[in-house]
C-alpha positions in Angstrom: 82.6 102.8 104.5 84.6 104.4 107.2 83.5 107.6 109.0 86.1 109.5 107.0 84.7 108.1 103.8 81.1 108.9 104.7 82.2 112.5 105.3 84.4 112.8 102.3 81.8 111.5 99.9 78.8 113.0 101.7 77.8 115.2 98.7 77.6 112.1 96.5 75.7 110.1 99.2 73.1 112.9 99.5 72.2 112.3 95.8 69.3 109.9 95.5 70.7 108.5 92.3 74.0 107.7 94.0 73.6 107.2 97.7 75.7 104.8 99.8 75.2 101.9 97.3 76.4 104.0 94.4 79.4 105.3 96.3 80.4 101.8 97.4 80.3 100.8 93.7 82.8 103.5 92.9 85.0 102.5 95.8 85.1 98.9 94.5 85.7 100.0 90.9 88.8 100.0 88.7 89.2 102.6 85.9 91.9 102.5 83.2 92.9 105.9 81.9 94.8 106.0 78.6 96.7 109.3 78.5 97.5 111.7 81.4 97.6 114.9 79.4 94.9 117.5 78.6 92.0 115.2 78.7 93.5 112.7 81.1 94.2 115.4 83.8 90.6 116.3 84.6 89.6 112.6 84.2 92.2 111.4 86.6 91.5 114.1 89.2 87.7 113.7 89.1 87.9 109.9 89.3 90.3 110.3 92.3 88.2 112.9 94.1 85.0 110.9 93.5 86.5 107.8 95.2 87.1 105.3 92.4 89.0 102.7 94.3 91.6 101.8 91.8 92.9 103.9 88.9 95.5 102.8 86.3 97.2 105.7 84.4 99.0 104.9 81.2 101.2 107.5 79.5 104.8 107.2 78.2 105.3 111.0 77.9 107.0 113.5 80.2 105.6 116.8 81.5 106.7 119.7 79.3 106.4 123.5 80.0 104.0 123.8 77.1 101.7 121.3 78.7 101.0 123.5 81.7 98.7 125.8 79.7 95.9 123.1 79.9 97.1 119.9 81.6 95.9 120.7 85.2 97.2 117.6 86.9 100.8 118.8 86.4 102.8 121.7 87.8 106.1 123.5 87.2 107.9 121.4 89.8 107.2 118.2 87.9 108.3 119.4 84.4 110.5 116.6 83.0 108.7 113.9 85.2 106.6 111.2 83.6 103.0 112.4 83.2 101.5 109.2 84.7 103.6 109.6 87.8 102.8 113.3 88.0 99.1 112.7 87.8 99.4 110.0 90.5 101.0 112.6 92.8 98.2 115.1 92.0 95.5 112.6 92.9 97.3 111.5 96.1 97.5 115.2 97.2 93.6 115.3 97.2 92.6 111.7 98.0 95.4 109.5 99.3 93.0 106.6 99.9 92.7 105.9 96.1 95.1 103.3 94.8 96.8 104.7 91.7 99.0 102.7 89.4 101.2 104.8 87.1 102.5 103.0 84.0 105.1 104.9 81.9 104.5 102.8 78.8 102.9 103.1 75.4 99.4 101.8 75.1 100.2 99.2 72.5 98.1 96.1 71.7 100.1 93.9 74.0 99.8 96.3 77.0 96.1 96.9 76.3 95.3 93.1 76.2 96.8 92.8 79.6 95.3 95.9 81.2 91.8 96.2 79.7 90.4 92.9 81.1 91.2 94.1 84.7 89.2 97.3 84.3 85.5 98.1 84.9 85.7 101.1 82.5 88.3 102.4 80.1 88.7 106.2 79.4 90.6 107.0 76.2 92.3 110.3 76.6 95.1 109.8 74.1 95.9 112.2 71.2 96.3 110.0 68.1 94.1 107.9 65.9 96.1 104.7 66.0 96.0 104.4 69.8 92.2 105.1 69.8 91.7 102.3 67.4 93.9 99.9 69.5 92.0 100.9 72.7 88.7 100.3 70.9 89.7 96.9 69.7 90.9 95.8 73.1 87.7 97.1 74.8 85.4 95.2 72.4 87.5 92.1 72.5 87.2 92.0 76.3 83.7 93.4 76.7 84.6 96.6 78.5 82.8 100.0 78.1 84.9 102.7 76.5 84.6 106.5 77.1 86.2 108.2 74.2 87.1 111.9 73.9 89.1 114.2 71.7 89.8 117.9 71.5 91.8 120.1 69.1 91.8 123.9 68.4 88.3 124.9 69.6 86.6 121.6 68.7 85.8 118.7 71.0 83.9 115.4 70.8 82.8 112.7 73.2 81.0 109.4 73.1 80.6 106.0 74.8 81.2 102.7 73.0 79.7 99.9 75.1 80.1 96.3 73.9 77.7 95.1 76.7 74.9 96.7 74.6 73.8 95.0 71.4 72.9 98.3 69.8 76.1 100.2 70.7 78.5 100.9 67.9 82.2 100.7 68.4 84.7 103.5 67.7 85.6 101.9 64.4 81.9 101.9 63.3 82.0 105.7 63.5 85.6 106.3 62.5 86.7 103.4 60.3 90.3 102.3 60.8 91.1 102.4 57.1 89.9 105.9 56.5 92.5 108.5 55.6 92.7 111.1 58.4 95.0 114.0 58.7 96.5 113.6 62.2 96.1 116.8 64.1 98.1 117.5 67.3 98.1 120.3 69.8 101.8 121.0 69.1 101.1 122.0 65.5 97.4 123.1 65.6 97.0 124.5 69.1 94.1 123.9 71.5 92.0 126.2 73.6 92.9 125.5 77.2 89.5 125.1 78.8 88.3 122.9 76.0 90.2 119.8 77.2 88.8 120.5 80.7 85.2 120.5 79.4 85.6 117.3 77.4 87.7 115.6 80.1 85.2 116.5 82.8 82.4 115.1 80.6 84.5 111.9 80.2 84.8 111.6 83.9 81.1 112.1 84.3 80.3 109.3 81.8 82.8 107.0 83.5 81.4 107.7 87.0 77.8 107.2 85.9 78.7 104.0 84.2 80.4 102.7 87.3 77.6 103.8 89.7 74.8 102.8 87.4 73.3 106.3 87.1 71.3 107.6 84.2 71.8 106.9 80.5 75.2 106.9 78.9 76.2 108.5 75.6 76.4 105.1 73.9 74.9 105.5 70.4 75.4 109.3 70.5 78.3 111.5 69.5 78.4 114.9 71.1 80.4 117.6 69.4 81.3 120.9 71.0 82.1 124.1 69.0 84.1 126.0 71.6 84.2 129.2 69.6 80.5 129.7 70.1 79.9 127.2 73.0 77.4 125.2 71.0 76.8 121.5 71.4 75.6 119.3 68.6 74.6 115.7 68.9 74.6 113.0 66.3 73.1 109.5 66.5 75.6 106.9 65.6 74.8 103.3 64.7 76.5 100.0 64.5 78.1 99.1 61.2 77.1 95.5 60.5 80.2 95.2 58.3 82.6 96.8 60.9 86.0 95.0 60.7 86.5 95.3 64.4 83.2 94.6 66.3 81.2 92.6 63.7 83.4 89.5 64.0 83.4 89.7 67.8 79.6 90.0 68.0 79.3 86.8 65.9 81.2 84.7 68.4 
């Protein structure tokens, strides 16, 4: 590390669990962030400030005035600009040494099959069930850990799905792709502004700890936040041996 990097990341380096070795791991890592909105904003900013060497941001949407209530990577001057590019500018303003690739595309199966294999960790910050399932399929197909988060109204949830662990379920084990879900979006249901910051920051923490090899991840655990009363509940989640997504991959 350079002298500037030693100074910039000194508060990480002072942590026994991180140190120089852990910070070097972050600097050499590549994180793929799906979505640059409410969850993706704090994820992108914290990965950037923490020194993750390469970050790929995927989002096909543009910044809207209604986003500014909670999507902290964006500002009034960038309304109408692609969110991925706006978030890249926000990271660069804090830490220009991080290499950020902004992709203004939808995270469909083809794009994910190209992007996921290049990443060390994938953070799903999207806002719809179909994309979450597609991201999960790509992560388990390519053996990449997935940090998944969601937030709507006053309710949030977060977990890690890690195909490198034999006991870790995948997203589809917990939320089967064929189950009937009523799609809920912020535009129609609303969302408490700090909630996405809390869940997104937790996603960033999970991703950074996975990359640096610190502590124990949330794999096998689903944490749920009731933002009305600020209460966390945790549920143990297990692999589904009949899961249509990960079971065939595990038998290979």
